[in-house]
C-alpha positions in Angstrom: 0.0 0.0 0.0 1.4 3.4 -0.9 2.2 5.7 2.0 1.3 8.8 0.1 -1.2 9.7 -2.6 0.2 9.9 -6.1 -0.8 13.5 -6.5 1.0 14.5 -3.3 4.2 12.7 -4.4 3.9 14.5 -7.7 3.5 17.9 -6.1 6.4 17.3 -3.7 8.6 16.2 -6.6 7.8 19.3 -8.5 8.7 21.5 -5.5 12.0 19.7 -5.1 12.9 20.0 -8.8 12.0 23.7 -9.1 14.0 24.6 -5.9 17.0 22.7 -7.2 16.5 24.1 -10.6 16.4 27.7 -9.4 19.8 27.2 -7.7 21.3 25.8 -10.9 19.8 28.6 -12.9 21.4 31.2 -10.6 24.8 29.6 -10.9 24.8 29.1 -14.7 23.8 32.7 -15.2 27.4 33.6 -14.5 29.0 31.3 -17.0 31.1 32.4 -20.0 30.5 31.7 -23.6 33.3 29.1 -23.5 31.7 27.3 -20.6 28.3 27.2 -22.3 29.7 26.0 -25.5 31.6 23.1 -23.8 28.3 22.1 -22.1 26.3 22.2 -25.3 28.9 20.2 -27.2 28.8 17.5 -24.5 24.9 17.5 -24.7 25.1 17.2 -28.4 27.4 14.3 -28.4 25.3 12.5 -25.8 22.1 13.0 -27.7 23.7 11.9 -30.9 25.2 8.8 -29.3 21.8 7.7 -27.9 19.6 9.1 -30.8 18.5 5.6 -31.9 18.0 4.3 -28.4 15.8 7.3 -27.4 13.8 6.8 -30.6 13.2 3.2 -29.9 12.0 3.9 -26.4 9.6 6.6 -27.7 8.0 4.3 -30.2 7.8 1.4 -27.8 6.2 3.5 -25.1 3.8 5.6 -27.2 3.2 3.5 -30.3 3.6 6.7 -32.4 5.8 7.2 -35.4 8.8 5.4 -36.8 12.2 4.7 -35.1 14.3 5.9 -38.0 12.4 9.2 -38.3 12.4 9.8 -34.6 16.2 9.2 -34.7 16.6 11.8 -37.3 14.5 14.2 -35.2 16.8 13.6 -32.3 19.7 14.2 -34.6 18.2 17.5 -35.8 17.4 18.7 -32.3 21.1 18.1 -31.2 23.7 18.1 -33.8 22.0 20.1 -36.5 20.7 22.6 -33.9 24.1 23.0 -32.3 25.8 23.8 -35.6 23.1 26.4 -36.2 23.3 28.2 -32.8 26.8 27.7 -31.7 27.8 31.2 -33.1 24.7 32.9 -31.9 25.4 35.6 -29.2 23.4 35.1 -26.1 25.7 36.4 -23.4 26.7 40.0 -22.6 26.6 42.6 -25.5 24.9 40.8 -28.3 24.4 43.9 -30.6 25.4 47.5 -30.9 24.3 50.6 -32.8 27.1 53.3 -32.4 25.1 55.8 -34.5 22.2 55.7 -32.0 24.4 55.2 -29.0 22.7 51.9 -28.0 23.7 48.4 -27.3 21.8 45.3 -26.2 22.8 43.1 -23.2 21.5 39.6 -22.9 20.5 38.2 -19.6 19.0 34.7 -18.9 15.4 34.4 -17.7 16.1 31.8 -15.0 14.3 28.6 -14.6 12.3 27.4 -17.7 9.4 24.9 -17.6 9.1 22.8 -20.7 5.9 21.0 -21.3 6.5 18.0 -23.6 4.0 16.3 -26.1 3.7 12.5 -26.5 4.2 12.9 -30.3 7.7 14.1 -30.0 8.8 13.1 -26.5 12.5 12.9 -26.9 13.4 15.4 -29.7 11.4 18.1 -28.0 13.4 17.5 -24.7 16.7 17.7 -26.5 15.7 20.8 -28.4 14.4 22.8 -25.4 17.3 21.7 -23.2 19.8 22.9 -25.9 18.1 26.4 -26.3 17.6 26.8 -22.6 21.3 26.2 -21.7 22.5 28.2 -24.8 20.8 31.1 -23.1 22.2 30.2 -19.7 19.0 28.9 -18.2 18.0 25.8 -16.2 15.0 23.8 -17.4 12.6 21.4 -15.7 10.3 19.2 -17.8 6.7 18.1 -17.4 6.3 14.9 -19.6 3.1 13.6 -21.1 1.9 10.6 -19.0 2.1 8.2 -21.8 5.6 9.1 -22.6 7.0 9.7 -19.2 9.8 7.1 -19.4 11.4 8.0 -22.6 11.0 11.7 -21.9 12.7 11.4 -18.4 15.4 9.2 -20.0 16.3 11.9 -22.4 16.3 14.6 -19.7 18.5 12.6 -17.4 20.9 11.7 -20.2 21.3 15.4 -21.1 21.6 16.5 -17.4 24.5 14.0 -16.9 26.2 15.3 -20.0 25.8 18.9 -19.0 27.0 18.3 -15.4 30.0 16.3 -16.7 30.9 19.4 -18.8 30.8 21.7 -15.8 27.1 22.6 -15.5 25.5 22.8 -12.0 23.7 19.6 -10.9 19.9 19.8 -11.5 20.3 22.1 -14.5 18.0 19.7 -16.5 15.3 17.7 -14.7 12.1 16.0 -15.3 9.0 15.1 -13.4 8.9 11.3 -12.9 5.4 11.2 -11.5 3.3 13.2 -14.0 -0.1 14.1 -12.7 -2.3 17.1 -13.3 -1.5 18.2 -9.7 2.2 18.0 -10.2 2.1 19.8 -13.6 -0.1 22.5 -12.0 2.5 22.9 -9.2 5.2 23.4 -11.8 3.0 25.9 -13.7 2.6 28.0 -10.6 6.0 27.5 -8.9 7.5 30.8 -7.9 10.9 29.6 -9.0 9.8 29.2 -12.7 10.3 32.3 -14.8 9.0 31.2 -18.2 7.0 28.4 -19.7 7.4 26.8 -23.1 4.4 24.8 -23.8 4.2 22.2 -26.7 1.2 20.0 -26.6 -2.6 19.9 -26.8 -4.8 23.0 -26.7 -5.8 22.4 -23.0 -2.2 22.3 -21.8 -1.2 25.4 -23.9 -4.2 27.2 -22.5 -3.2 26.2 -18.9 0.3 27.6 -19.5 -1.1 31.0 -20.7 -3.5 31.0 -17.7 -0.7 30.4 -15.2 0.0 34.0 -14.7 3.7 33.5 -15.9 5.2 34.5 -19.3 4.6 31.7 -21.7 5.5 30.6 -25.2 2.7 28.3 -26.3 2.0 26.8 -29.7 -1.3 25.8 -31.1 -2.6 23.0 -33.3 -1.7 23.0 -37.0 -3.9 22.1 -40.0 -1.7 22.7 -42.9 -3.2 22.7 -46.4 -0.9 21.9 -49.4 -1.8 23.7 -52.6 -0.5 22.2 -55.9 -1.0 25.2 -58.1 -1.2 24.7 -62.0 2.4 25.7 -62.7 3.9 23.3 -60.1 6.0 20.2 -61.0 3.3 17.7 -60.0 5.6 14.7 -59.6 8.0 16.6 -57.4 5.2 18.2 -55.3 3.6 14.9 -54.6 6.9 13.3 -53.7 7.5 16.1 -51.2 4.1 15.8 -49.7 4.3 12.1 -49.3 7.8 12.3 -47.8 6.5 14.9 -45.3 3.2 13.2 -44.4 5.0 9.9 -43.8 7.8 11.4 -41.8 7.4 9.9 -38.4 3.8 9.0 -39.7 2.7 12.6 -39.6 3.3 13.4 -35.9 4.8 16.8 -36.7 2.2 19.5 -36.4 3.5 21.3 -39.6 2.7 18.2 -41.7 0.2 18.4 -44.5 -3.4 17.8 -43.6 -5.1 18.5 -46.9 -4.1 18.5 -50.6 -5.7 21.2 -52.8 -5.2 21.0 -56.6 -6.9 22.6 -59.6 -9.3 21.1 -62.2 -6.5 21.6 -64.9 -4.0 19.4 -63.1 -6.5 17.2 -61.1 -5.9 14.1 -63.2 -2.1 14.4 -63.1 -2.2 14.9 -59.3 -4.4 11.9 -58.7 -2.4 9.7 -61.0 0.9 10.8 -59.4 -0.5 10.3 -55.8 -1.6 6.7 -56.7 1.8 6.0 -58.4 3.7 7.2 -55.2 1.6 5.3 -52.6 -1.5 7.2 -52.1 -4.8 5.3 -51.8 -8.0 7.1 -52.7 -10.8 5.9 -50.4 -14.4 5.6 -51.4 -17.0 7.6 -49.5 -17.9 4.5 -47.4 -14.2 3.8 -46.7 -13.6 7.5 -45.7 -16.5 7.3 -43.2 -15.1 4.1 -41.7 -11.7 5.7 -41.3 -13.1 8.9 -39.8 -15.0 6.9 -37.2 -11.6 5.5 -36.1 -9.7 8.8 -36.2 -11.9 10.9 -34.3 -13.8 10.9 -31.0 -15.8 13.5 -29.0 -16.4 15.5 -32.1 -13.2 16.1 -34.1 -10.5 15.4 -31.4 -8.0 12.9 -32.7 -8.2 9.5 -31.2 -4.7 8.9 -29.7 -4.8 5.2 -30.6 -4.4 6.1 -34.3 -1.9 9.0 -34.0 1.3 8.4 -35.8 0.2 5.1 -37.4 1.0 3.8 -40.8 -1.7 3.8 -43.5 -1.7 0.0 -43.5 -2.4 -0.2 -39.8 -5.3 2.3 -40.1 -6.8 0.6 -43.1 -6.7 -2.9 -41.5 -8.3 -1.4 -38.3 -11.0 0.1 -40.5 -11.6 -3.1 -42.4 -10.3 -1.7 -45.7 -8.2 -3.6 -48.2 -5.4 -1.4 -49.7 -2.6 -2.3 -52.0 0.8 -3.3 -50.6 3.0 -0.2 -50.4 0.2 2.2 -49.5 1.8 5.1 -47.7 -1.2 7.5 -47.2 -4.9 7.3 -47.2 -6.7 10.0 -49.1 -10.3 11.0 -48.8 -12.2 13.6 -50.9 -14.0 16.2 -48.9 -16.8 18.6 -50.1 -16.4 21.3 -47.6 -14.8 22.4 -44.4 -15.9 22.1 -40.7 -18.8 20.2 -39.2 -19.7 17.2 -41.4 -16.3 17.1 -43.0 -14.0 15.3 -40.5 -10.9 15.2 -42.7 -10.9 19.0 -42.8 -9.5 18.9 -39.2 -6.0 18.1 -38.0 -4.9 14.5 -38.4 -1.5 13.7 -36.9 -1.3 10.5 -38.8 -1.0 9.2 -42.5 -4.4 10.4 -43.7 -5.1 13.4 -46.0 -8.1 15.3 -47.2 -8.4 16.0 -50.9 -10.0 19.1 -52.6 -10.3 20.3 -56.2 -10.8 23.9 -57.1 -11.0 25.9 -60.4 -8.3 28.5 -59.8 -6.0 30.1 -57.3 -8.7 32.5 -56.0 -10.8 29.4 -54.9 -7.7 27.8 -53.5 -7.0 31.0 -51.6 -10.5 31.0 -50.0 -10.4 27.3 -49.2 -7.0 27.6 -47.6 -8.2 30.3 -45.3 -11.3 28.1 -44.3 -9.0 25.1 -43.6 -6.6 27.2 -41.6 -9.4 28.3 -39.3 -9.0 24.8 -37.7 -5.3 25.4 -37.1 -4.9 29.1 -37.6 -1.6 30.7 -37.6 0.5 27.6 -38.0 1.7 26.5 -41.4 0.7 26.4 -45.1 2.5 24.6 -48.0 2.5 25.9 -51.5 3.8 24.1 -54.6 4.2 26.5 -57.6 6.7 28.0 -60.1 4.8 31.3 -60.1 6.3 33.9 -57.8 3.2 36.0 -58.0 1.2 33.2 -56.5 3.6 33.0 -53.6 3.2 36.7 -52.9 -0.6 36.4 -53.0 -0.5 33.4 -50.5 2.0 35.2 -48.3 -1.0 37.1 -46.9 -2.7 33.9 -45.6 -3.2 33.5 -41.8 -0.2 31.2 -41.3 3.1 32.0 -39.6 5.0 29.7 -42.0 4.3 29.8 -45.7 6.4 26.9 -47.2 7.2 26.9 -50.9 8.1 23.7 -52.8 9.1 21.7 -49.8 7.5 19.3 -47.2 5.7 20.7 -44.3 7.2 18.6 -41.6 10.7 19.2 -42.7 10.2 22.7 -43.9 8.3 24.0 -40.9 10.8 22.8 -38.5 13.7 24.3 -40.5 15.2 21.0 -41.5 14.7 21.6 -45.2 14.4 25.4 -45.2 16.3 28.4 -44.0 13.9 28.8 -41.0 15.5 28.3 -37.6 15.5 24.6 -36.6 12.9 24.3 -33.9 10.3 21.8 -32.5 8.2 24.6 -31.0 6.5 26.5 -33.7 4.7 29.7 -32.8 1.3 30.5 -34.3 1.3 34.3 -33.6 -1.8 36.1 -32.4 -3.7 34.3 -35.2 -3.6 31.1 -33.1 -3.4 32.7 -29.6 0.4 32.4 -29.4 2.7 35.1 -28.0 5.2 34.4 -30.8 4.8 33.7 -34.5 8.4 32.5 -35.1 10.2 29.2 -34.7 11.2 29.5 -31.1 14.9 29.5 -30.3 17.5 30.7 -27.8 16.7 34.4 -28.2 13.1 33.8 -26.9 14.6 32.7 -23.6 16.6 35.9 -22.9 15.8 39.2 -21.3 17.3 41.9 -23.5 18.4 45.1 -21.7 18.9 48.3 -23.6 21.7 50.6 -22.8 21.4 54.1 -24.3 23.8 57.1 -24.3 22.5 60.6 -24.3 22.7 62.2 -27.8 21.1 65.5 -27.1 21.7 68.1 -24.3 18.6 68.0 -22.2 19.5 71.5 -20.6 19.0 73.2 -24.1 16.8 70.6 -25.7 13.9 72.9 -26.5 15.9 75.8 -27.9 18.1 73.5 -29.9 15.2 71.8 -31.6 14.7 73.7 -34.9 11.5 71.8 -35.6 9.9 73.2 -32.4 8.5 76.7 -33.1 5.8 77.1 -30.6 6.4 80.4 -28.6 9.6 81.3 -30.5 8.2 83.3 -33.4 4.7 84.3 -32.4 2.8 85.9 -35.3 1.2 89.3 -34.4 -2.3 89.0 -33.0 -5.1 89.7 -35.5 -8.6 90.8 -34.9 -9.7 87.2 -35.6 -7.5 85.9 -32.8 -8.6 88.3 -30.1 -11.9 89.2 -28.5 -11.9 92.4 -26.4 -14.2 92.9 -23.5 -14.4 96.6 -22.8 -15.5 96.4 -19.2 -14.6 93.9 -16.5 -17.3 91.4 -16.0 -18.9 91.3 -12.6 -20.4 87.9 -12.3 -22.5 89.0 -9.4 -24.5 91.5 -11.5 -25.0 89.2 -14.6 -28.7 88.7 -15.2 -30.2 85.5 -16.5 -30.8 87.2 -19.8 -27.1 87.9 -20.1 -26.0 84.3 -19.6 -26.5 83.4 -23.3 -24.6 86.5 -24.4 -21.7 85.6 -22.2 -21.7 82.0 -23.4 -21.4 83.2 -26.9 -18.5 85.4 -26.0 -16.7 82.4 -24.4 -17.4 80.3 -27.5 -15.9 83.0 -29.6 -12.7 83.1 -27.6 -12.3 79.4 -27.6 -12.9 79.2 -31.3 -10.2 81.9 -32.0 -7.7 80.0 -29.8 -8.4 76.8 -31.7 -7.9 78.6 -35.1 
């Protein structure tokens, strides 16, 4: 029999971790660039060494995704990220403007709370730990209950590597008894300075409601538009590669394909040739009954599953080599389940007449994942410019959504926390990185003499060169007004005089 309630143990563990983390945060805040880089290098090497093992643990524990793809995500979050941020200035003076007499000084925020999703339970830990320590912060993780073991394994591995390179003990920690009570304790702990929330809408909302500064990211529902000038074979290959990457568990992955009447047949033919299976209306309904519950919430049992597994569960016979299941949809929203986010190997399919209709449809689809990501395949730059106005923080051109949105195949910063901007209720619209975990202080030298500021300002003429008064600017009252002798009949006359004076002053 347990001596203590699980919630109580979780709360106590949260308190212990945040107290220890705050001490570590205060210590690492004094470290130099050389010390920080040594720590990051050791973390990178440790994460790279165990990238496969962590990926295997994640797949075994959650059932989501593919080992090889999760391995690559671990690689991207460690080695590729390190190569990208190693030269980024995050300590001391990080920028200066001699002309304006200003410079920026970076300071760490302190102890960061990282909320980790079950879909990317190890790569997100590696990523958040790397950017936290790059900015001289400590970090404590709240894992998803269904991925606690692999998440904690990654956190412990990184903590040992960081400590071995000189970081204070407890610089990276993870809750081992994840309960709502424990997570709530972390969210409101006085030691925590900032929250980075990656997960479901409920958890992100809780982070923003905690009363602490938070970087939360919302759901995605990325449409992929294959415009008439696109190289269809290449576009389809990229979409398939993206949607099957870790079986669609990245929130920037494509959720819908939009093509035009003029290239519809070619798109359909190419999708079939590259492993796409077009479901009948009855088959689509069967799959939707599996994928969604409580309305249009994704059924966790089928998140990150292969097309073959989903088809078999739905009682559908598909050809060998099927990579994605595709269902035609006649609209968006209620009654059209595939128009919602599907973090698995299923796509909605739409056909429009022109780019204007594609534009309108994209906006409708994005309402179910507003502010996140949109993919566009075209060789017409004007089309790109038109779609740049869509309510998505990442407009990806001629690349896969999963790899492009996370910065692996584009020039975007490598990140596993993708902001959705105010469109999606996010405080940031960028790919989150080390700079978002810094307090930036401005130092500004005086450029003007405050003792002679007014007279030295040639643009300020008020009172310096007063024009002579004109009859229009003045109203003369010949006799002093004795308010005691004013009769009721004179009140209106006096009011008119006052209005004239005020009018002349305004002119």
